[in-house]
MARLUM-469800 format. One record per residue: residue number from 1; z, y, x of N, C-alpha, C, O in turn. Coordinates in nm, 4 decimals, decimal comma. Example, Ala and Ser with C-alpha at 12.3 -4.5 7.8 and 13.67 -1.06 7.14 Angstrom:
residues 2
pt k 1&nzz 0,7800&nyy -0,5690&nxx 1,3190&cazz 0,7800&cayy -0,4500&caxx 1,2300&czz 0,7800&cyy -0,3300&cxx 1,3200&ozz 0,8465&oyy -0,3319&oxx 1,4236
pt k 2&nzz 0,7080&nyy -0,2250&nxx 1,2850&cazz 0,7140&cayy -0,1060&caxx 1,3670&czz 0,7870&cyy 0,0030&cxx 1,2900&ozz 0,8039&oyy 0,1138&oxx 1,3409
***
This chain:
residues 75
pt k 1&nzz 2,5429&nyy -0,9033&nxx 1,6988&cazz 2,5850&cayy -0,7650&caxx 1,7066&czz 2,7234&cyy -0,7518&cxx 1,6444&ozz 2,7574&oyy -0,8199&oxx 1,5476
pt k 2&nzz 2,7987&nyy -0,6658&nxx 1,7006&cazz 2,9299&cayy -0,6446&caxx 1,6401&czz 2,9199&cyy -0,5400&cxx 1,5286&ozz 2,8172&oyy -0,4738&oxx 1,5137
pt k 3&nzz 3,0243&nyy -0,5266&nxx 1,4531&cazz 3,0235&cayy -0,4421&caxx 1,3340&czz 2,9987&cyy -0,2949&cxx 1,3678&ozz 2,9271&oyy -0,2264&oxx 1,2949
pt k 4&nzz 3,0565&nyy -0,2461&nxx 1,4765&cazz 3,0400&cayy -0,1045&caxx 1,5114&czz 2,8941&cyy -0,0715&cxx 1,5415&ozz 2,8451&oyy 0,0347&oxx 1,5030
pt k 5&nzz 2,8252&nyy -0,1616&nxx 1,6096&cazz 2,6854&cayy -0,1388&caxx 1,6416&czz 2,5999&cyy -0,1424&cxx 1,5155&ozz 2,5069&oyy -0,0629&oxx 1,5022
pt k 6&nzz 2,6299&nyy -0,2334&nxx 1,4221&cazz 2,5570&cayy -0,2403&caxx 1,2964&czz 2,5743&cyy -0,1125&cxx 1,2160&ozz 2,4782&oyy -0,0608&oxx 1,1589
pt k 7&nzz 2,6968&nyy -0,0616&nxx 1,2116&cazz 2,7234&cayy 0,0621&caxx 1,1378&czz 2,6505&cyy 0,1787&cxx 1,2034&ozz 2,5972&oyy 0,2643&oxx 1,1328
pt k 8&nzz 2,6466&nyy 0,1845&nxx 1,3348&cazz 2,5767&cayy 0,2903&caxx 1,4057&czz 2,4274&cyy 0,2864&cxx 1,3770&ozz 2,3667&oyy 0,3902&oxx 1,3506
pt k 9&nzz 2,3678&nyy 0,1685&nxx 1,3819&cazz 2,2244&cayy 0,1557&caxx 1,3545&czz 2,1940&cyy 0,1967&cxx 1,2109&ozz 2,0960&oyy 0,2671&oxx 1,1866
pt k 10&nzz 2,2759&nyy 0,1540&nxx 1,1160&cazz 2,2560&cayy 0,1905&caxx 0,9763&czz 2,2697&cyy 0,3412&cxx 0,9557&ozz 2,1919&oyy 0,4008&oxx 0,8812
pt k 11&nzz 2,3663&nyy 0,4020&nxx 1,0201&cazz 2,3866&cayy 0,5465&caxx 1,0080&czz 2,2665&cyy 0,6233&cxx 1,0630&ozz 2,2213&oyy 0,7201&oxx 1,0019
pt k 12&nzz 2,2154&nyy 0,5808&nxx 1,1766&cazz 2,0981&cayy 0,6462&caxx 1,2353&czz 1,9778&cyy 0,6299&cxx 1,1437&ozz 1,9020&oyy 0,7246&oxx 1,1234
pt k 13&nzz 1,9596&nyy 0,5093&nxx 1,0878&cazz 1,8481&cayy 0,4851&caxx 0,9970&czz 1,8555&cyy 0,5756&cxx 0,8742&ozz 1,7557&oyy 0,6362&oxx 0,8354
pt k 14&nzz 1,9729&nyy 0,5845&nxx 0,8137&cazz 1,9896&cayy 0,6679&caxx 0,6943&czz 1,9670&cyy 0,8150&cxx 0,7283&ozz 1,9062&oyy 0,8875&oxx 0,6494
pt k 15&nzz 2,0141&nyy 0,8598&nxx 0,8425&cazz 1,9947&cayy 0,9990&caxx 0,8831&czz 1,8469&cyy 1,0285&cxx 0,9034&ozz 1,7988&oyy 1,1336&oxx 0,8611
pt k 16&nzz 1,7743&nyy 0,9378&nxx 0,9672&cazz 1,6308&cayy 0,9586&caxx 0,9881&czz 1,5556&cyy 0,9591&cxx 0,8560&ozz 1,4625&oyy 1,0377&oxx 0,8383
pt k 17&nzz 1,5943&nyy 0,8729&nxx 0,7634&cazz 1,5292&cayy 0,8719&caxx 0,6325&czz 1,5541&cyy 1,0025&cxx 0,5587&ozz 1,4640&oyy 1,0547&oxx 0,4931
pt k 18&nzz 1,6739&nyy 1,0550&nxx 0,5687&cazz 1,7060&cayy 1,1817&caxx 0,5022&czz 1,6239&cyy 1,2957&cxx 0,5613&ozz 1,5768&oyy 1,3827&oxx 0,4881
pt k 19&nzz 1,6068&nyy 1,2958&nxx 0,6921&cazz 1,5286&cayy 1,4011&caxx 0,7566&czz 1,3824&cyy 1,3906&cxx 0,7153&ozz 1,3177&oyy 1,4922&oxx 0,6900
pt k 20&nzz 1,3295&nyy 1,2677&nxx 0,7083&cazz 1,1877&cayy 1,2493&caxx 0,6794&czz 1,1520&cyy 1,2719&cxx 0,5335&ozz 1,0463&oyy 1,3279&oxx 0,5044
pt k 21&nzz 1,2370&nyy 1,2300&nxx 0,4416&cazz 1,2012&cayy 1,2412&caxx 0,3005&czz 1,2934&cyy 1,3353&cxx 0,2238&ozz 1,2855&oyy 1,3414&oxx 0,1011
pt k 22&nzz 1,3786&nyy 1,4069&nxx 0,2910&cazz 1,4735&cayy 1,4941&caxx 0,2231&czz 1,4080&cyy 1,6085&cxx 0,1486&ozz 1,4574&oyy 1,6492&oxx 0,0435
pt k 23&nzz 1,2981&nyy 1,6616&nxx 0,2000&cazz 1,2352&cayy 1,7769&caxx 0,1371&czz 1,1208&cyy 1,7421&cxx 0,0444&ozz 1,0505&oyy 1,8319&oxx -0,0020
pt k 24&nzz 1,1001&nyy 1,6151&nxx 0,0162&cazz 0,9889&cayy 1,5737&caxx -0,0677&czz 1,0263&cyy 1,5906&cxx -0,2139&ozz 1,1346&oyy 1,5506&oxx -0,2566
pt k 25&nzz 0,9355&nyy 1,6502&nxx -0,2903&cazz 0,9558&cayy 1,6594&caxx -0,4352&czz 0,8990&cyy 1,5330&cxx -0,4972&ozz 0,7795&oyy 1,5060&oxx -0,4856
pt k 26&nzz 0,9833&nyy 1,4561&nxx -0,5623&cazz 0,9424&cayy 1,3280&caxx -0,6172&czz 0,8899&cyy 1,3384&cxx -0,7588&ozz 0,8577&oyy 1,2368&oxx -0,8204
pt k 27&nzz 0,8808&nyy 1,4578&nxx -0,8107&cazz 0,8332&cayy 1,4756&caxx -0,9471&czz 0,7495&cyy 1,6022&cxx -0,9522&ozz 0,7609&oyy 1,6895&oxx -0,8662
pt k 28&nzz 0,6682&nyy 1,6105&nxx -1,0505&cazz 0,5923&cayy 1,7316&caxx -1,0767&czz 0,6403&cyy 1,7863&cxx -1,2103&ozz 0,6593&oyy 1,7104&oxx -1,3053
pt k 29&nzz 0,6599&nyy 1,9159&nxx -1,2180&cazz 0,7028&cayy 1,9711&caxx -1,3459&czz 0,5951&cyy 1,9475&cxx -1,4521&ozz 0,4755&oyy 1,9591&oxx -1,4251
pt k 30&nzz 0,6399&nyy 1,9146&nxx -1,5722&cazz 0,5450&cayy 1,8899&caxx -1,6800&czz 0,4992&cyy 2,0221&cxx -1,7369&ozz 0,5775&oyy 2,0976&oxx -1,7943
pt k 31&nzz 0,3752&nyy 2,0480&nxx -1,7206&cazz 0,3141&cayy 2,1654&caxx -1,7799&czz 0,2054&cyy 2,1164&cxx -1,8731&ozz 0,2217&oyy 2,0165&oxx -1,9431
pt k 32&nzz 0,0969&nyy 2,1864&nxx -1,8730&cazz -0,0166&cayy 2,1382&caxx -1,9507&czz -0,0676&cyy 2,0094&cxx -1,8891&ozz -0,0727&oyy 1,9947&oxx -1,7670
pt k 33&nzz -0,1046&nyy 1,9176&nxx -1,9743&cazz -0,1636&cayy 1,7949&caxx -1,9227&czz -0,3033&cyy 1,8263&cxx -1,8734&ozz -0,3874&oyy 1,8760&oxx -1,9483
pt k 34&nzz -0,3270&nyy 1,7973&nxx -1,7480&cazz -0,4566&cayy 1,8256&caxx -1,6896&czz -0,5250&cyy 1,6956&cxx -1,6558&ozz -0,4601&oyy 1,5936&oxx -1,6326
pt k 35&nzz -0,6533&nyy 1,7001&nxx -1,6532&cazz -0,7287&cayy 1,5837&caxx -1,6122&czz -0,7882&cyy 1,5102&cxx -1,7299&ozz -0,7376&oyy 1,5137&oxx -1,8420
pt k 36&nzz -0,8937&nyy 1,4462&nxx -1,7006&cazz -0,9645&cayy 1,3660&caxx -1,7991&czz -0,9916&cyy 1,2312&cxx -1,7355&ozz -0,9727&oyy 1,2149&oxx -1,6149
pt k 37&nzz -1,0352&nyy 1,1351&nxx -1,8136&cazz -1,0725&cayy 1,0070&caxx -1,7527&czz -1,1809&cyy 1,0229&cxx -1,6458&ozz -1,1817&oyy 0,9498&oxx -1,5468
pt k 38&nzz -1,2710&nyy 1,1170&nxx -1,6656&cazz -1,3753&cayy 1,1401&caxx -1,5660&czz -1,3154&cyy 1,1928&cxx -1,4358&ozz -1,3585&oyy 1,1535&oxx -1,3274
pt k 39&nzz -1,2167&nyy 1,2810&nxx -1,4458&cazz -1,1530&cayy 1,3342&caxx -1,3255&czz -1,0748&cyy 1,2254&cxx -1,2523&ozz -1,0772&oyy 1,2180&oxx -1,1295
pt k 40&nzz -1,0052&nyy 1,1409&nxx -1,3290&cazz -0,9308&cayy 1,0311&caxx -1,2690&czz -1,0254&cyy 0,9345&cxx -1,1989&ozz -0,9994&oyy 0,8934&oxx -1,0859
pt k 41&nzz -1,1352&nyy 0,8978&nxx -1,2652&cazz -1,2335&cayy 0,8091&caxx -1,2044&czz -1,2952&cyy 0,8702&cxx -1,0802&ozz -1,3189&oyy 0,8010&oxx -0,9812
pt k 42&nzz -1,3210&nyy 0,9990&nxx -1,0853&cazz -1,3776&cayy 1,0669&caxx -0,9679&czz -1,2837&cyy 1,0621&cxx -0,8488&ozz -1,3274&oyy 1,0402&oxx -0,7359
pt k 43&nzz -1,1532&nyy 1,0827&nxx -0,8736&cazz -1,0550&cayy 1,0747&caxx -0,7650&czz -1,0440&cyy 0,9322&cxx -0,7105&ozz -1,0410&oyy 0,9114&oxx -0,5892
pt k 44&nzz -1,0377&nyy 0,8325&nxx -0,8032&cazz -1,0221&cayy 0,6936&caxx -0,7598&czz -1,1386&cyy 0,6480&cxx -0,6745&ozz -1,1189&oyy 0,5776&oxx -0,5755
pt k 45&nzz -1,2596&nyy 0,6868&nxx -0,7111&cazz -1,3770&cayy 0,6370&caxx -0,6410&czz -1,4269&cyy 0,7302&cxx -0,5315&ozz -1,5329&oyy 0,7058&oxx -0,4737
pt k 46&nzz -1,3533&nyy 0,8356&nxx -0,5021&cazz -1,3905&cayy 0,9209&caxx -0,3885&czz -1,2737&cyy 0,9337&cxx -0,2915&ozz -1,2804&oyy 0,8830&oxx -0,1796
pt k 47&nzz -1,1678&nyy 1,0003&nxx -0,3328&cazz -1,0549&cayy 1,0257&caxx -0,2445&czz -0,9762&cyy 0,8995&cxx -0,2131&ozz -0,9343&oyy 0,8790&oxx -0,0992
pt k 48&nzz -0,9558&nyy 0,8148&nxx -0,3137&cazz -0,8693&cayy 0,6979&caxx -0,2977&czz -0,9465&cyy 0,5664&cxx -0,2980&ozz -0,8930&oyy 0,4639&oxx -0,3401
pt k 49&nzz -1,0700&nyy 0,5676&nxx -0,2521&cazz -1,1532&cayy 0,4476&caxx -0,2577&czz -1,0971&cyy 0,3351&cxx -0,1712&ozz -1,0935&oyy 0,2202&oxx -0,2153
pt k 50&nzz -1,0537&nyy 0,3655&nxx -0,0500&cazz -1,0008&cayy 0,2613&caxx 0,0389&czz -0,8747&cyy 0,1975&cxx -0,0202&ozz -0,8602&oyy 0,0753&oxx -0,0177
pt k 51&nzz -0,7847&nyy 0,2789&nxx -0,0726&cazz -0,6630&cayy 0,2262&caxx -0,1330&czz -0,6955&cyy 0,1407&cxx -0,2550&ozz -0,6321&oyy 0,0374&oxx -0,2764
pt k 52&nzz -0,7928&nyy 0,1822&nxx -0,3347&cazz -0,8330&cayy 0,1057&caxx -0,4515&czz -0,8892&cyy -0,0300&cxx -0,4105&ozz -0,8587&oyy -0,1313&oxx -0,4734
pt k 53&nzz -0,9705&nyy -0,0327&nxx -0,3060&cazz -1,0272&cayy -0,1585&caxx -0,2579&czz -0,9179&cyy -0,2497&cxx -0,2025&ozz -0,9203&oyy -0,3705&oxx -0,2262
pt k 54&nzz -0,8223&nyy -0,1930&nxx -0,1291&cazz -0,7142&cayy -0,2740&caxx -0,0739&czz -0,6290&cyy -0,3360&cxx -0,1840&ozz -0,5886&oyy -0,4517&oxx -0,1730
pt k 55&nzz -0,6014&nyy -0,2611&nxx -0,2891&cazz -0,5251&cayy -0,3151&caxx -0,4016&czz -0,6029&cyy -0,4271&cxx -0,4685&ozz -0,5448&oyy -0,5279&oxx -0,5085
pt k 56&nzz -0,7333&nyy -0,4102&nxx -0,4808&cazz -0,8163&cayy -0,5153&caxx -0,5382&czz -0,8121&cyy -0,6432&cxx -0,4567&ozz -0,8051&oyy -0,7521&oxx -0,5137
pt k 57&nzz -0,8162&nyy -0,6325&nxx -0,3248&cazz -0,8109&cayy -0,7498&caxx -0,2380&czz -0,6747&cyy -0,8181&cxx -0,2490&ozz -0,6675&oyy -0,9409&oxx -0,2545
pt k 58&nzz -0,5677&nyy -0,7403&nxx -0,2523&cazz -0,4339&cayy -0,7979&caxx -0,2642&czz -0,4187&cyy -0,8700&cxx -0,3979&ozz -0,3620&oyy -0,9791&oxx -0,4025
pt k 59&nzz -0,4682&nyy -0,8112&nxx -0,5066&cazz -0,4600&cayy -0,8764&caxx -0,6374&czz -0,5441&cyy -1,0034&cxx -0,6417&ozz -0,5032&oyy -1,1024&oxx -0,7024
pt k 60&nzz -0,6600&nyy -1,0019&nxx -0,5785&cazz -0,7431&cayy -1,1217&caxx -0,5731&czz -0,6722&cyy -1,2328&cxx -0,4963&ozz -0,6736&oyy -1,3484&oxx -0,5386
pt k 61&nzz -0,6108&nyy -1,1982&nxx -0,3845&cazz -0,5374&cayy -1,2984&caxx -0,3069&czz -0,4199&cyy -1,3540&cxx -0,3871&ozz -0,3905&oyy -1,4732&oxx -0,3785
pt k 62&nzz -0,3530&nyy -1,2701&nxx -0,4643&cazz -0,2420&cayy -1,3167&caxx -0,5472&czz -0,2920&cyy -1,4113&cxx -0,6564&ozz -0,2264&oyy -1,5109&oxx -0,6870
pt k 63&nzz -0,4080&nyy -1,3807&nxx -0,7153&cazz -0,4632&cayy -1,4690&caxx -0,8177&czz -0,5021&cyy -1,6043&cxx -0,7601&ozz -0,4727&oyy -1,7081&oxx -0,8194
pt k 64&nzz -0,5676&nyy -1,6036&nxx -0,6454&cazz -0,6078&cayy -1,7292&caxx -0,5828&czz -0,4840&cyy -1,8103&cxx -0,5453&ozz -0,4820&oyy -1,9318&oxx -0,5650
pt k 65&nzz -0,3820&nyy -1,7460&nxx -0,4923&cazz -0,2583&cayy -1,8149&caxx -0,4577&czz -0,1895&cyy -1,8735&cxx -0,5794&ozz -0,1376&oyy -1,9850&oxx -0,5732
pt k 66&nzz -0,1880&nyy -1,8002&nxx -0,6907&cazz -0,1255&cayy -1,8503&caxx -0,8130&czz -0,2016&cyy -1,9708&cxx -0,8672&ozz -0,1405&oyy -2,0670&oxx -0,9138
pt k 67&nzz -0,3342&nyy -1,9663&nxx -0,8615&cazz -0,4141&cayy -2,0803&caxx -0,9072&czz -0,3896&cyy -2,2010&cxx -0,8179&ozz -0,3767&oyy -2,3134&oxx -0,8666
pt k 68&nzz -0,3833&nyy -2,1777&nxx -0,6876&cazz -0,3584&cayy -2,2880&caxx -0,5940&czz -0,2220&cyy -2,3518&cxx -0,6191&ozz -0,2094&oyy -2,4742&oxx -0,6165
pt k 69&nzz -0,1207&nyy -2,2701&nxx -0,6433&cazz 0,0144&cayy -2,3233&caxx -0,6670&czz 0,0265&cyy -2,3917&cxx -0,8029&ozz 0,1105&oyy -2,4800&oxx -0,8198
pt k 70&nzz -0,0552&nyy -2,3527&nxx -0,8990&cazz -0,0446&cayy -2,4084&caxx -1,0328&czz -0,1238&cyy -2,5379&cxx -1,0507&ozz -0,1104&oyy -2,6038&oxx -1,1538
pt k 71&nzz -0,2050&nyy -2,5751&nxx -0,9537&cazz -0,2845&cayy -2,6982&caxx -0,9659&czz -0,1937&cyy -2,8193&cxx -0,9725&ozz -0,0897&oyy -2,8252&oxx -0,9069
pt k 72&nzz -0,2350&nyy -2,9146&nxx -1,0522&cazz -0,1600&cayy -3,0393&caxx -1,0600&czz -0,2152&cyy -3,1362&cxx -0,9577&ozz -0,3359&oyy -3,1415&oxx -0,9341
pt k 73&nzz -0,1279&nyy -3,2111&nxx -0,8986&cazz -0,1710&cayy -3,3115&caxx -0,8029&czz -0,2150&cyy -3,4356&cxx -0,8777&ozz -0,1556&oyy -3,4720&oxx -0,9792
pt k 74&nzz -0,3189&nyy -3,5004&nxx -0,8278&cazz -0,3670&cayy -3,6227&caxx -0,8918&czz -0,2680&cyy -3,7359&cxx -0,8659&ozz -0,2186&oyy -3,7526&oxx -0,7544
pt k 75&nzz -0,2405&nyy -3,8116&nxx -0,9684&cazz -0,1414&cayy -3,9197&caxx -0,9578&czz -0,1994&cyy -4,0443&cxx -0,8961&ozz -0,1289&oyy -4,1440&oxx -0,8803
***
């Protein structure tokens, strides 16, 4: 690709990202601290159960991969 086409693609990408995430509030104002460990656990194991399971599988795969890479070869 030539430089002009690369710049055009990058410009379109940045414009689309601005349109898609431009109005998102990335923070919540700090007010009273709400929630308890019970509320957090309730959310994790009801609303976000699939995401929690997926993170667990990814972490397990990372652990198995790290153990496999750390094994010493027999001489």
